[in-house]
PyMOL commands that place a pseudoatom at each C-alpha (Angstrom):
pseudoatom trace, name=CA, resn=MET, resi=1, chain=A, elem=C, hetatm=0, pos=[79.441, 45.933, -137.670]
pseudoatom trace, name=CA, resn=ASP, resi=2, chain=A, elem=C, hetatm=0, pos=[80.639, 43.223, -140.041]
pseudoatom trace, name=CA, resn=THR, resi=3, chain=A, elem=C, hetatm=0, pos=[79.729, 39.886, -138.461]
pseudoatom trace, name=CA, resn=THR, resi=4, chain=A, elem=C, hetatm=0, pos=[81.458, 37.754, -141.111]
pseudoatom trace, name=CA, resn=PRO, resi=5, chain=A, elem=C, hetatm=0, pos=[84.340, 36.841, -138.760]
pseudoatom trace, name=CA, resn=LEU, resi=6, chain=A, elem=C, hetatm=0, pos=[81.812, 35.838, -136.097]
pseudoatom trace, name=CA, resn=ARG, resi=7, chain=A, elem=C, hetatm=0, pos=[79.867, 33.670, -138.573]
pseudoatom trace, name=CA, resn=ASP, resi=8, chain=A, elem=C, hetatm=0, pos=[83.134, 32.068, -139.695]
pseudoatom trace, name=CA, resn=ALA, resi=9, chain=A, elem=C, hetatm=0, pos=[84.166, 31.376, -136.102]
pseudoatom trace, name=CA, resn=TYR, resi=10, chain=A, elem=C, hetatm=0, pos=[80.827, 29.716, -135.342]
pseudoatom trace, name=CA, resn=ARG, resi=11, chain=A, elem=C, hetatm=0, pos=[81.051, 27.620, -138.506]
pseudoatom trace, name=CA, resn=ALA, resi=12, chain=A, elem=C, hetatm=0, pos=[84.570, 26.452, -137.597]
pseudoatom trace, name=CA, resn=LEU, resi=13, chain=A, elem=C, hetatm=0, pos=[83.520, 25.602, -134.029]
pseudoatom trace, name=CA, resn=LEU, resi=14, chain=A, elem=C, hetatm=0, pos=[80.478, 23.650, -135.194]
pseudoatom trace, name=CA, resn=ASP, resi=15, chain=A, elem=C, hetatm=0, pos=[82.521, 21.859, -137.877]
pseudoatom trace, name=CA, resn=ALA, resi=16, chain=A, elem=C, hetatm=0, pos=[85.025, 20.865, -135.197]
pseudoatom trace, name=CA, resn=ALA, resi=17, chain=A, elem=C, hetatm=0, pos=[82.225, 19.695, -132.892]
pseudoatom trace, name=CA, resn=ALA, resi=18, chain=A, elem=C, hetatm=0, pos=[80.752, 17.570, -135.692]
pseudoatom trace, name=CA, resn=THR, resi=19, chain=A, elem=C, hetatm=0, pos=[84.179, 16.141, -136.535]
pseudoatom trace, name=CA, resn=VAL, resi=20, chain=A, elem=C, hetatm=0, pos=[84.730, 15.116, -132.916]
pseudoatom trace, name=CA, resn=ALA, resi=21, chain=A, elem=C, hetatm=0, pos=[81.198, 13.696, -132.645]
pseudoatom trace, name=CA, resn=ASP, resi=22, chain=A, elem=C, hetatm=0, pos=[81.695, 11.710, -135.869]
pseudoatom trace, name=CA, resn=SER, resi=23, chain=A, elem=C, hetatm=0, pos=[85.154, 10.457, -134.901]
pseudoatom trace, name=CA, resn=GLY, resi=24, chain=A, elem=C, hetatm=0, pos=[83.825, 7.125, -133.679]
pseudoatom trace, name=CA, resn=ASP, resi=25, chain=A, elem=C, hetatm=0, pos=[84.564, 7.905, -130.055]
pseudoatom trace, name=CA, resn=PRO, resi=26, chain=A, elem=C, hetatm=0, pos=[81.307, 9.229, -128.587]
pseudoatom trace, name=CA, resn=SER, resi=27, chain=A, elem=C, hetatm=0, pos=[83.062, 10.973, -125.736]
pseudoatom trace, name=CA, resn=PRO, resi=28, chain=A, elem=C, hetatm=0, pos=[86.817, 11.319, -126.256]
pseudoatom trace, name=CA, resn=VAL, resi=29, chain=A, elem=C, hetatm=0, pos=[88.641, 11.583, -122.964]
pseudoatom trace, name=CA, resn=PRO, resi=30, chain=A, elem=C, hetatm=0, pos=[90.187, 15.023, -122.526]
pseudoatom trace, name=CA, resn=PRO, resi=31, chain=A, elem=C, hetatm=0, pos=[93.603, 15.623, -121.011]
pseudoatom trace, name=CA, resn=THR, resi=32, chain=A, elem=C, hetatm=0, pos=[93.600, 15.930, -117.230]
pseudoatom trace, name=CA, resn=GLY, resi=33, chain=A, elem=C, hetatm=0, pos=[91.976, 19.151, -116.107]
pseudoatom trace, name=CA, resn=GLU, resi=34, chain=A, elem=C, hetatm=0, pos=[90.336, 19.817, -119.495]
pseudoatom trace, name=CA, resn=TRP, resi=35, chain=A, elem=C, hetatm=0, pos=[86.699, 19.496, -120.567]
pseudoatom trace, name=CA, resn=ASN, resi=36, chain=A, elem=C, hetatm=0, pos=[85.145, 16.849, -122.781]
pseudoatom trace, name=CA, resn=ALA, resi=37, chain=A, elem=C, hetatm=0, pos=[83.304, 17.856, -125.972]
pseudoatom trace, name=CA, resn=GLU, resi=38, chain=A, elem=C, hetatm=0, pos=[79.901, 18.282, -124.313]
pseudoatom trace, name=CA, resn=GLN, resi=39, chain=A, elem=C, hetatm=0, pos=[81.376, 20.384, -121.525]
pseudoatom trace, name=CA, resn=ILE, resi=40, chain=A, elem=C, hetatm=0, pos=[83.154, 22.618, -124.050]
pseudoatom trace, name=CA, resn=LEU, resi=41, chain=A, elem=C, hetatm=0, pos=[79.939, 23.071, -126.023]
pseudoatom trace, name=CA, resn=ALA, resi=42, chain=A, elem=C, hetatm=0, pos=[77.903, 23.774, -122.881]
pseudoatom trace, name=CA, resn=HIS, resi=43, chain=A, elem=C, hetatm=0, pos=[80.460, 26.387, -121.812]
pseudoatom trace, name=CA, resn=VAL, resi=44, chain=A, elem=C, hetatm=0, pos=[80.198, 28.043, -125.236]
pseudoatom trace, name=CA, resn=ALA, resi=45, chain=A, elem=C, hetatm=0, pos=[76.380, 27.956, -125.057]
pseudoatom trace, name=CA, resn=ILE, resi=46, chain=A, elem=C, hetatm=0, pos=[76.478, 29.682, -121.664]
pseudoatom trace, name=CA, resn=VAL, resi=47, chain=A, elem=C, hetatm=0, pos=[78.916, 32.335, -122.914]
pseudoatom trace, name=CA, resn=ASN, resi=48, chain=A, elem=C, hetatm=0, pos=[76.671, 32.879, -125.936]
pseudoatom trace, name=CA, resn=ALA, resi=49, chain=A, elem=C, hetatm=0, pos=[73.601, 33.279, -123.721]
pseudoatom trace, name=CA, resn=ALA, resi=50, chain=A, elem=C, hetatm=0, pos=[75.394, 35.846, -121.560]
pseudoatom trace, name=CA, resn=THR, resi=51, chain=A, elem=C, hetatm=0, pos=[76.508, 37.734, -124.673]
pseudoatom trace, name=CA, resn=ILE, resi=52, chain=A, elem=C, hetatm=0, pos=[72.997, 37.670, -126.149]
pseudoatom trace, name=CA, resn=ALA, resi=53, chain=A, elem=C, hetatm=0, pos=[71.651, 38.984, -122.838]
pseudoatom trace, name=CA, resn=ALA, resi=54, chain=A, elem=C, hetatm=0, pos=[74.152, 41.868, -122.818]
pseudoatom trace, name=CA, resn=VAL, resi=55, chain=A, elem=C, hetatm=0, pos=[73.443, 42.726, -126.464]
pseudoatom trace, name=CA, resn=SER, resi=56, chain=A, elem=C, hetatm=0, pos=[69.685, 42.591, -125.841]
pseudoatom trace, name=CA, resn=CYS, resi=57, chain=A, elem=C, hetatm=0, pos=[69.940, 44.866, -122.811]
pseudoatom trace, name=CA, resn=VAL, resi=58, chain=A, elem=C, hetatm=0, pos=[71.936, 47.443, -124.746]
pseudoatom trace, name=CA, resn=ALA, resi=59, chain=A, elem=C, hetatm=0, pos=[69.432, 47.244, -127.622]
pseudoatom trace, name=CA, resn=ALA, resi=60, chain=A, elem=C, hetatm=0, pos=[66.632, 47.803, -125.087]
pseudoatom trace, name=CA, resn=GLY, resi=61, chain=A, elem=C, hetatm=0, pos=[68.420, 50.801, -123.588]
pseudoatom trace, name=CA, resn=THR, resi=62, chain=A, elem=C, hetatm=0, pos=[68.881, 49.167, -120.194]
pseudoatom trace, name=CA, resn=ASN, resi=63, chain=A, elem=C, hetatm=0, pos=[71.968, 48.750, -118.054]
pseudoatom trace, name=CA, resn=THR, resi=64, chain=A, elem=C, hetatm=0, pos=[73.846, 45.487, -118.273]
pseudoatom trace, name=CA, resn=THR, resi=65, chain=A, elem=C, hetatm=0, pos=[76.971, 43.716, -117.102]
pseudoatom trace, name=CA, resn=TYR, resi=66, chain=A, elem=C, hetatm=0, pos=[78.970, 40.822, -118.516]
pseudoatom trace, name=CA, resn=ASP, resi=67, chain=A, elem=C, hetatm=0, pos=[80.351, 38.157, -116.200]
pseudoatom trace, name=CA, resn=ASN, resi=68, chain=A, elem=C, hetatm=0, pos=[81.543, 34.799, -117.519]
pseudoatom trace, name=CA, resn=ARG, resi=69, chain=A, elem=C, hetatm=0, pos=[82.020, 33.050, -114.152]
pseudoatom trace, name=CA, resn=ILE, resi=70, chain=A, elem=C, hetatm=0, pos=[78.808, 31.021, -114.486]
pseudoatom trace, name=CA, resn=ALA, resi=71, chain=A, elem=C, hetatm=0, pos=[80.157, 29.558, -117.747]
pseudoatom trace, name=CA, resn=HIS, resi=72, chain=A, elem=C, hetatm=0, pos=[82.907, 27.884, -115.705]
pseudoatom trace, name=CA, resn=ASP, resi=73, chain=A, elem=C, hetatm=0, pos=[80.626, 26.416, -113.051]
pseudoatom trace, name=CA, resn=THR, resi=74, chain=A, elem=C, hetatm=0, pos=[80.621, 22.602, -113.250]
pseudoatom trace, name=CA, resn=TRP, resi=75, chain=A, elem=C, hetatm=0, pos=[77.049, 22.175, -112.011]
pseudoatom trace, name=CA, resn=THR, resi=76, chain=A, elem=C, hetatm=0, pos=[75.722, 24.737, -114.503]
pseudoatom trace, name=CA, resn=ILE, resi=77, chain=A, elem=C, hetatm=0, pos=[77.673, 23.175, -117.372]
pseudoatom trace, name=CA, resn=GLU, resi=78, chain=A, elem=C, hetatm=0, pos=[76.264, 19.720, -116.575]
pseudoatom trace, name=CA, resn=ARG, resi=79, chain=A, elem=C, hetatm=0, pos=[72.730, 21.141, -116.273]
pseudoatom trace, name=CA, resn=VAL, resi=80, chain=A, elem=C, hetatm=0, pos=[72.998, 22.841, -119.672]
pseudoatom trace, name=CA, resn=ILE, resi=81, chain=A, elem=C, hetatm=0, pos=[74.203, 19.555, -121.203]
pseudoatom trace, name=CA, resn=ALA, resi=82, chain=A, elem=C, hetatm=0, pos=[71.184, 17.742, -119.764]
pseudoatom trace, name=CA, resn=LEU, resi=83, chain=A, elem=C, hetatm=0, pos=[68.691, 20.453, -120.733]
pseudoatom trace, name=CA, resn=ALA, resi=84, chain=A, elem=C, hetatm=0, pos=[70.033, 20.668, -124.294]
pseudoatom trace, name=CA, resn=GLY, resi=85, chain=A, elem=C, hetatm=0, pos=[69.903, 16.889, -124.724]
pseudoatom trace, name=CA, resn=GLY, resi=86, chain=A, elem=C, hetatm=0, pos=[73.620, 16.306, -125.122]
pseudoatom trace, name=CA, resn=ASN, resi=87, chain=A, elem=C, hetatm=0, pos=[76.018, 16.980, -127.944]
pseudoatom trace, name=CA, resn=ALA, resi=88, chain=A, elem=C, hetatm=0, pos=[73.549, 17.290, -130.839]
pseudoatom trace, name=CA, resn=GLY, resi=89, chain=A, elem=C, hetatm=0, pos=[71.271, 19.581, -128.860]
pseudoatom trace, name=CA, resn=LEU, resi=90, chain=A, elem=C, hetatm=0, pos=[74.199, 21.739, -127.816]
pseudoatom trace, name=CA, resn=GLN, resi=91, chain=A, elem=C, hetatm=0, pos=[75.359, 22.051, -131.423]
pseudoatom trace, name=CA, resn=ASP, resi=92, chain=A, elem=C, hetatm=0, pos=[71.857, 23.134, -132.471]
pseudoatom trace, name=CA, resn=ARG, resi=93, chain=A, elem=C, hetatm=0, pos=[71.684, 25.626, -129.623]
pseudoatom trace, name=CA, resn=ILE, resi=94, chain=A, elem=C, hetatm=0, pos=[75.069, 27.126, -130.493]
pseudoatom trace, name=CA, resn=ARG, resi=95, chain=A, elem=C, hetatm=0, pos=[74.144, 27.378, -134.183]
pseudoatom trace, name=CA, resn=LEU, resi=96, chain=A, elem=C, hetatm=0, pos=[70.953, 29.275, -133.322]
pseudoatom trace, name=CA, resn=GLN, resi=97, chain=A, elem=C, hetatm=0, pos=[72.717, 31.458, -130.776]
pseudoatom trace, name=CA, resn=GLY, resi=98, chain=A, elem=C, hetatm=0, pos=[75.354, 32.293, -133.375]
pseudoatom trace, name=CA, resn=GLU, resi=99, chain=A, elem=C, hetatm=0, pos=[72.694, 33.277, -135.891]
pseudoatom trace, name=CA, resn=SER, resi=100, chain=A, elem=C, hetatm=0, pos=[71.064, 35.456, -133.235]
pseudoatom trace, name=CA, resn=LEU, resi=101, chain=A, elem=C, hetatm=0, pos=[74.305, 37.195, -132.288]
pseudoatom trace, name=CA, resn=CYS, resi=102, chain=A, elem=C, hetatm=0, pos=[75.201, 37.812, -135.917]
pseudoatom trace, name=CA, resn=ALA, resi=103, chain=A, elem=C, hetatm=0, pos=[71.773, 39.352, -136.525]
pseudoatom trace, name=CA, resn=LEU, resi=104, chain=A, elem=C, hetatm=0, pos=[71.851, 41.448, -133.356]
pseudoatom trace, name=CA, resn=GLY, resi=105, chain=A, elem=C, hetatm=0, pos=[75.504, 42.449, -133.582]
pseudoatom trace, name=CA, resn=GLY, resi=106, chain=A, elem=C, hetatm=0, pos=[75.277, 43.459, -137.215]
pseudoatom trace, name=CA, resn=PRO, resi=107, chain=A, elem=C, hetatm=0, pos=[72.448, 45.552, -138.604]
pseudoatom trace, name=CA, resn=ALA, resi=108, chain=A, elem=C, hetatm=0, pos=[70.323, 45.657, -135.442]
pseudoatom trace, name=CA, resn=LEU, resi=109, chain=A, elem=C, hetatm=0, pos=[72.685, 47.836, -133.386]
pseudoatom trace, name=CA, resn=SER, resi=110, chain=A, elem=C, hetatm=0, pos=[73.882, 51.350, -134.044]
pseudoatom trace, name=CA, resn=GLU, resi=111, chain=A, elem=C, hetatm=0, pos=[77.518, 52.356, -133.729]
pseudoatom trace, name=CA, resn=ALA, resi=112, chain=A, elem=C, hetatm=0, pos=[76.658, 54.159, -130.469]
pseudoatom trace, name=CA, resn=GLU, resi=113, chain=A, elem=C, hetatm=0, pos=[75.121, 50.978, -129.073]
pseudoatom trace, name=CA, resn=LEU, resi=114, chain=A, elem=C, hetatm=0, pos=[78.140, 48.916, -130.133]
pseudoatom trace, name=CA, resn=ASP, resi=115, chain=A, elem=C, hetatm=0, pos=[80.362, 51.457, -128.355]
pseudoatom trace, name=CA, resn=THR, resi=116, chain=A, elem=C, hetatm=0, pos=[78.367, 51.183, -125.093]
pseudoatom trace, name=CA, resn=PRO, resi=117, chain=A, elem=C, hetatm=0, pos=[80.728, 50.374, -122.227]
pseudoatom trace, name=CA, resn=VAL, resi=118, chain=A, elem=C, hetatm=0, pos=[79.670, 47.185, -120.439]
pseudoatom trace, name=CA, resn=PRO, resi=119, chain=A, elem=C, hetatm=0, pos=[81.109, 46.471, -116.964]
pseudoatom trace, name=CA, resn=THR, resi=120, chain=A, elem=C, hetatm=0, pos=[82.905, 43.185, -117.645]
pseudoatom trace, name=CA, resn=LEU, resi=121, chain=A, elem=C, hetatm=0, pos=[84.429, 40.419, -115.541]
pseudoatom trace, name=CA, resn=LEU, resi=122, chain=A, elem=C, hetatm=0, pos=[86.232, 37.720, -117.532]
pseudoatom trace, name=CA, resn=LEU, resi=123, chain=A, elem=C, hetatm=0, pos=[88.024, 34.729, -116.051]
pseudoatom trace, name=CA, resn=SER, resi=124, chain=A, elem=C, hetatm=0, pos=[89.884, 31.859, -117.685]
pseudoatom trace, name=CA, resn=HIS, resi=125, chain=A, elem=C, hetatm=0, pos=[91.258, 28.920, -115.706]
pseudoatom trace, name=CA, resn=ASP, resi=126, chain=A, elem=C, hetatm=0, pos=[90.682, 30.883, -112.477]
pseudoatom trace, name=CA, resn=THR, resi=127, chain=A, elem=C, hetatm=0, pos=[92.803, 33.744, -113.820]
pseudoatom trace, name=CA, resn=LEU, resi=128, chain=A, elem=C, hetatm=0, pos=[91.310, 37.219, -114.014]
pseudoatom trace, name=CA, resn=LEU, resi=129, chain=A, elem=C, hetatm=0, pos=[91.585, 38.509, -117.575]
pseudoatom trace, name=CA, resn=VAL, resi=130, chain=A, elem=C, hetatm=0, pos=[89.336, 41.583, -117.516]
pseudoatom trace, name=CA, resn=ASP, resi=131, chain=A, elem=C, hetatm=0, pos=[87.691, 43.581, -114.731]
pseudoatom trace, name=CA, resn=GLN, resi=132, chain=A, elem=C, hetatm=0, pos=[86.669, 46.867, -116.340]
pseudoatom trace, name=CA, resn=PRO, resi=133, chain=A, elem=C, hetatm=0, pos=[84.118, 48.331, -118.743]
pseudoatom trace, name=CA, resn=VAL, resi=134, chain=A, elem=C, hetatm=0, pos=[84.476, 46.967, -122.273]
pseudoatom trace, name=CA, resn=PRO, resi=135, chain=A, elem=C, hetatm=0, pos=[82.674, 48.295, -125.371]
pseudoatom trace, name=CA, resn=LEU, resi=136, chain=A, elem=C, hetatm=0, pos=[79.897, 45.911, -126.415]
pseudoatom trace, name=CA, resn=ARG, resi=137, chain=A, elem=C, hetatm=0, pos=[81.531, 45.511, -129.840]
pseudoatom trace, name=CA, resn=ASP, resi=138, chain=A, elem=C, hetatm=0, pos=[84.670, 44.154, -128.147]
pseudoatom trace, name=CA, resn=LEU, resi=139, chain=A, elem=C, hetatm=0, pos=[82.627, 41.473, -126.382]
pseudoatom trace, name=CA, resn=ILE, resi=140, chain=A, elem=C, hetatm=0, pos=[81.265, 40.398, -129.756]
pseudoatom trace, name=CA, resn=THR, resi=141, chain=A, elem=C, hetatm=0, pos=[84.616, 40.538, -131.562]
pseudoatom trace, name=CA, resn=GLY, resi=142, chain=A, elem=C, hetatm=0, pos=[86.213, 38.720, -128.620]
pseudoatom trace, name=CA, resn=LEU, resi=143, chain=A, elem=C, hetatm=0, pos=[83.943, 35.783, -129.367]
pseudoatom trace, name=CA, resn=ALA, resi=144, chain=A, elem=C, hetatm=0, pos=[85.064, 35.758, -133.001]
pseudoatom trace, name=CA, resn=GLU, resi=145, chain=A, elem=C, hetatm=0, pos=[88.775, 36.319, -132.366]
pseudoatom trace, name=CA, resn=VAL, resi=146, chain=A, elem=C, hetatm=0, pos=[89.499, 34.517, -129.090]
pseudoatom trace, name=CA, resn=GLU, resi=147, chain=A, elem=C, hetatm=0, pos=[86.679, 32.547, -127.434]
pseudoatom trace, name=CA, resn=LEU, resi=148, chain=A, elem=C, hetatm=0, pos=[85.335, 30.505, -130.348]
pseudoatom trace, name=CA, resn=PRO, resi=149, chain=A, elem=C, hetatm=0, pos=[88.718, 29.790, -132.029]
pseudoatom trace, name=CA, resn=GLY, resi=150, chain=A, elem=C, hetatm=0, pos=[90.145, 28.723, -128.657]
pseudoatom trace, name=CA, resn=HIS, resi=151, chain=A, elem=C, hetatm=0, pos=[87.338, 26.253, -128.085]
pseudoatom trace, name=CA, resn=THR, resi=152, chain=A, elem=C, hetatm=0, pos=[87.569, 25.051, -131.686]
pseudoatom trace, name=CA, resn=LYS, resi=153, chain=A, elem=C, hetatm=0, pos=[91.199, 24.103, -131.022]
pseudoatom trace, name=CA, resn=GLN, resi=154, chain=A, elem=C, hetatm=0, pos=[90.199, 22.562, -127.700]
pseudoatom trace, name=CA, resn=LEU, resi=155, chain=A, elem=C, hetatm=0, pos=[87.607, 20.367, -129.459]
pseudoatom trace, name=CA, resn=LEU, resi=156, chain=A, elem=C, hetatm=0, pos=[90.030, 19.291, -132.183]
pseudoatom trace, name=CA, resn=ALA, resi=157, chain=A, elem=C, hetatm=0, pos=[92.609, 18.379, -129.538]
pseudoatom trace, name=CA, resn=LEU, resi=158, chain=A, elem=C, hetatm=0, pos=[90.183, 15.653, -128.406]
pseudoatom trace, name=CA, resn=LEU, resi=159, chain=A, elem=C, hetatm=0, pos=[90.680, 13.772, -131.671]
pseudoatom trace, name=CA, resn=PRO, resi=160, chain=A, elem=C, hetatm=0, pos=[93.075, 10.794, -131.576]
pseudoatom trace, name=CA, resn=ASP, resi=161, chain=A, elem=C, hetatm=0, pos=[95.642, 12.727, -133.639]
pseudoatom trace, name=CA, resn=GLY, resi=162, chain=A, elem=C, hetatm=0, pos=[95.009, 15.918, -131.686]
pseudoatom trace, name=CA, resn=GLY, resi=163, chain=A, elem=C, hetatm=0, pos=[93.308, 17.411, -134.728]
pseudoatom trace, name=CA, resn=MET, resi=164, chain=A, elem=C, hetatm=0, pos=[96.598, 17.658, -136.606]
pseudoatom trace, name=CA, resn=ASP, resi=165, chain=A, elem=C, hetatm=0, pos=[95.115, 16.152, -139.790]
pseudoatom trace, name=CA, resn=THR, resi=166, chain=A, elem=C, hetatm=0, pos=[91.858, 18.114, -139.578]
pseudoatom trace, name=CA, resn=VAL, resi=167, chain=A, elem=C, hetatm=0, pos=[91.484, 21.264, -141.616]
pseudoatom trace, name=CA, resn=ILE, resi=168, chain=A, elem=C, hetatm=0, pos=[88.624, 23.487, -140.551]
pseudoatom trace, name=CA, resn=PRO, resi=169, chain=A, elem=C, hetatm=0, pos=[88.185, 26.506, -142.864]
for i in range(1, 169): cmd.bond("trace and resi %d" % i, "trace and resi %d" % (i + 1))
show_as sticks, trace
zoom trace
């Protein structure tokens, strides 16, 4: 599996996180009902951890599931922020998680493993998106194509100009 799009998505997310952190406003206030930068990064770190767990289980030949509900839990998000040491620690964690997923999702897994159906429950804003088995490869590509780009945009929207003048390759 080519993990270049996943690497690119992580790079863009981390560039956006650094841009927001360096914007001069240590904690830009998000729009009502949205997360601040640390909460976004903690959510991503939790999603990454769940994805790494699923990938590792498949690589170990054990059964797994994928459920992103814990990544939306306010208490868990705040705990991850505290345990990681805030924004800088979260960025480091996400960078390392991204490297891990790119290594595991690329050469470490066979095509058969990537095609393993994983019972999946995905929610977004309390809306059910997926409740069915999903091939492991789709969980990984979903990070690259949907999850990480969405949170990159969410981070950039915290900038005073809404990220309109920021170009993230």
